C-alpha positions as CSV (number, residue, x, y, z in Angstrom):
1,X,-0.1,0.1,-0.1
2,X,1.4,3.4,-1.0
3,X,2.0,5.7,1.9
4,X,2.4,9.6,1.7
5,X,3.9,11.9,4.4
6,X,3.7,15.6,4.2
7,X,6.1,18.1,5.9
8,X,4.8,21.8,6.3
9,X,7.8,24.1,7.5
10,X,6.8,27.5,6.9
11,X,6.9,28.3,3.4
12,X,8.4,24.8,2.4
13,X,6.1,21.8,1.8
14,X,7.7,18.6,1.2
15,X,6.1,15.2,0.3
16,X,7.4,11.8,0.6
17,X,5.5,8.9,-1.1
18,X,6.5,5.2,-1.1
19,X,5.2,1.9,0.2
20,X,7.7,1.0,2.9
21,X,6.8,3.5,6.0
22,X,10.1,2.8,7.9
23,X,12.2,4.0,4.7
24,X,9.8,7.1,4.5
25,X,10.5,7.9,8.2
26,X,14.0,7.6,7.8
27,X,13.9,10.0,4.9
28,X,12.0,12.3,6.8
29,X,14.1,12.2,9.8
30,X,16.9,12.9,7.4
31,X,15.2,15.8,5.9
32,X,14.3,17.5,9.5
33,X,18.0,17.3,10.3
34,X,18.7,19.0,6.9
35,X,16.3,21.8,8.1
36,X,17.7,22.0,11.5
37,X,21.3,22.4,10.1
38,X,20.2,25.4,7.7
39,X,17.3,26.8,9.6
40,X,18.8,30.4,9.2
41,X,18.2,29.9,5.5
42,X,14.8,28.3,5.4
43,X,13.6,31.0,7.9
44,X,14.7,33.8,5.7
45,X,12.3,35.8,4.2
46,X,14.1,35.6,1.0
47,X,13.8,32.1,0.9
48,X,10.8,30.5,-1.0
49,X,9.8,27.4,-2.3
50,X,7.0,26.1,-4.7
51,X,5.1,23.1,-3.5
52,X,5.7,20.1,-5.7
53,X,2.7,19.1,-7.5
54,X,1.2,15.7,-8.1
55,X,2.5,14.3,-5.3
56,X,6.3,13.9,-6.5
57,X,8.7,12.7,-4.0
58,X,11.4,15.3,-3.8
59,X,13.2,13.1,-0.9
60,X,16.7,14.8,-0.6
61,X,17.9,15.1,-4.0
62,X,20.8,17.3,-3.7
63,X,20.4,19.2,-7.2
64,X,17.0,20.1,-6.3
65,X,18.0,22.1,-3.0
66,X,21.1,23.4,-4.5
67,X,18.8,25.0,-7.2
68,X,16.8,26.2,-4.3
69,X,19.8,27.6,-2.4
70,X,20.8,29.6,-5.8
71,X,17.6,30.9,-6.2
72,X,17.5,32.2,-2.7
73,X,20.9,33.9,-3.1
74,X,21.8,32.1,0.3
75,X,24.8,30.0,0.5
76,X,24.4,26.6,2.6
77,X,27.4,25.9,4.9
78,X,29.3,22.8,4.2
79,X,29.0,20.6,7.2
80,X,31.4,17.8,5.9
81,X,34.6,19.2,7.1
82,X,33.4,20.9,10.1
83,X,36.2,21.1,12.7
84,X,35.1,20.8,16.3
85,X,35.7,24.3,18.1
86,X,37.7,24.4,21.5
87,X,35.6,24.1,24.6
88,X,34.9,27.6,25.3
89,X,33.4,26.8,28.9
90,X,37.1,26.4,29.9
91,X,38.6,29.5,31.5
92,X,42.3,29.5,32.0
93,X,42.4,32.5,34.0
94,X,45.6,34.4,33.9
95,X,47.8,31.5,32.3
96,X,47.7,32.8,28.6
97,X,48.9,36.2,29.6
98,X,51.7,34.8,32.0
99,X,53.1,32.1,29.7
100,X,52.4,33.6,26.1
101,X,50.4,30.4,25.0
102,X,46.9,30.7,24.0
103,X,43.8,28.9,25.2
104,X,43.8,26.5,22.2
105,X,47.7,25.5,22.4
106,X,46.9,24.7,26.3
107,X,44.0,22.6,25.5
108,X,46.1,20.4,23.5
109,X,48.4,19.4,26.4
110,X,46.2,20.0,29.5
111,X,42.7,18.2,30.1
112,X,40.4,20.4,32.2
113,X,36.7,19.4,33.4
114,X,34.8,22.5,32.8
115,X,32.3,21.5,35.7
116,X,35.3,21.1,38.1
117,X,34.0,17.5,38.9
118,X,37.2,15.8,37.8
119,X,40.8,16.9,38.5
120,X,42.7,18.5,35.8
121,X,45.5,16.3,34.4
122,X,48.5,16.2,31.9
123,X,47.9,15.1,28.3
124,X,51.6,14.4,27.3
125,X,54.6,12.1,28.0
126,X,55.6,13.1,31.6
127,X,59.3,12.1,30.7
128,X,59.1,15.7,29.3
129,X,59.2,17.0,32.8
130,X,62.7,15.3,33.7
131,X,64.7,18.5,33.4
132,X,67.4,17.6,35.6
133,X,67.7,14.0,35.0
134,X,65.4,11.1,35.3
135,X,63.9,10.8,38.9
136,X,60.3,10.1,40.1
137,X,60.1,13.0,42.6
138,X,61.1,15.4,39.9
139,X,58.3,14.2,38.0
140,X,56.0,14.3,40.6
141,X,57.1,18.0,42.1
142,X,56.9,19.4,38.1
143,X,53.6,17.7,37.5
144,X,52.1,18.9,40.9
145,X,53.0,22.5,40.3
146,X,51.4,22.4,36.7
147,X,48.2,20.5,38.1
148,X,47.8,23.1,41.1
149,X,48.0,25.8,38.6
150,X,45.4,24.5,36.5
151,X,43.2,23.7,39.4
152,X,43.6,27.3,41.0
153,X,43.2,29.1,37.6
154,X,40.6,27.0,35.8
155,X,38.4,26.3,38.8
156,X,39.1,28.3,41.6
157,X,40.3,25.9,44.0
158,X,43.2,27.3,45.7
159,X,44.1,24.1,47.8
160,X,43.1,20.4,47.3
161,X,43.3,17.3,49.4
162,X,46.5,15.1,49.2
163,X,44.5,12.2,47.7
164,X,43.1,14.6,45.0
165,X,46.4,15.5,43.9
166,X,47.8,11.9,43.9
167,X,44.8,10.9,41.8
168,X,45.4,13.8,39.3
169,X,49.2,12.9,39.2
170,X,48.6,9.3,38.6
171,X,46.0,10.1,35.6
172,X,48.7,12.3,34.2
173,X,50.8,9.1,33.8
174,X,53.3,10.0,36.7
175,X,53.9,7.4,39.4
176,X,52.2,8.7,42.5
177,X,54.1,6.4,45.1
178,X,55.7,8.0,47.7
179,X,54.6,11.6,46.6
180,X,55.7,13.2,49.8
181,X,59.3,12.9,48.2
182,X,58.6,15.6,45.8
183,X,59.1,18.2,48.8
184,X,63.0,17.0,49.2
185,X,63.5,17.1,45.5
186,X,66.9,18.8,44.7
187,X,67.5,19.7,48.4
188,X,64.3,20.7,49.5
189,X,63.4,22.9,46.4
190,X,59.8,21.2,46.2
191,X,59.4,22.2,50.0
192,X,59.6,25.9,48.7
193,X,56.8,25.5,46.3
194,X,54.0,23.7,48.4
195,X,52.4,24.8,51.5
196,X,50.9,21.5,53.6
197,X,48.2,22.0,56.2
198,X,47.5,18.9,58.7
199,X,48.9,15.7,57.8
200,X,47.9,12.4,56.3
201,X,45.0,11.8,54.1
202,X,43.5,15.2,55.3
203,X,46.5,17.4,54.2
204,X,45.5,20.4,52.2
205,X,47.9,21.4,49.7
206,X,48.5,24.7,47.9
207,X,51.2,26.6,46.4
208,X,53.3,29.2,48.0
209,X,54.0,32.5,46.4
210,X,57.4,31.0,44.8
211,X,55.1,27.9,43.7
212,X,52.6,30.2,42.1
213,X,55.5,31.9,39.9
214,X,57.1,28.4,39.2
215,X,53.7,27.2,38.4
216,X,53.6,29.7,35.3
217,X,57.1,28.9,34.4
218,X,56.8,25.1,34.5
219,X,54.1,25.2,32.2
220,X,55.8,27.6,29.8
221,X,58.9,25.7,30.0
222,X,57.2,22.5,29.5
223,X,55.2,23.7,26.4
224,X,58.2,25.1,24.8
225,X,59.9,22.0,24.9
226,X,56.7,20.0,23.5
227,X,56.3,22.5,20.8
228,X,60.0,22.6,19.9
229,X,60.0,19.0,18.9
230,X,61.0,17.3,22.3
231,X,61.3,13.3,21.9
232,X,61.8,11.1,24.8
233,X,65.4,9.4,25.1
234,X,65.6,6.0,23.7
């Protein structure tokens, strides 16, 4: 049995005719998606389409719609090569100004949850953090500097609990065992950068003033190495 489905969308009337209802419904859904993608064009007062006579099935004939687009003088945007835009919900605070790297570059190397429910983490080989040699405590210290800076600038968290920092360090690909050793790295260099309140799992960790400065510097040095074609030693 022949089935006909008619769609009225403002000045646009489309009719789909066939014997298979499921096929007609699929065509109709595809046509609705097409309308939604180009609603600015079809809602324009300069756009008009004559109703197809005799129940002719226009379906999604590209030539037909290109002719209508040319007659309207509007251009239908090409959706085939659409590139996803950076997540504009992420605010990097003063990091771009302090590092000379824009948000697009930062988003390549750092993953941030705009809702603040997940910790920020590093999206690159952590071996790039080995500036003074190859030690776990150095990678822990440098990754923590970056993570705490991202936490503060992107979500407003001035201090975080020790277990949360350990999780972020681990997700970033850095061994989080014995994280407290990072404070003693390079004869206590790490101890100057971090402030610890309380002890154990209840420790709140934040950056000191020197730590905040070093956090920005660490982000800049790390991205410069990554952008400069850094490769891990074999």
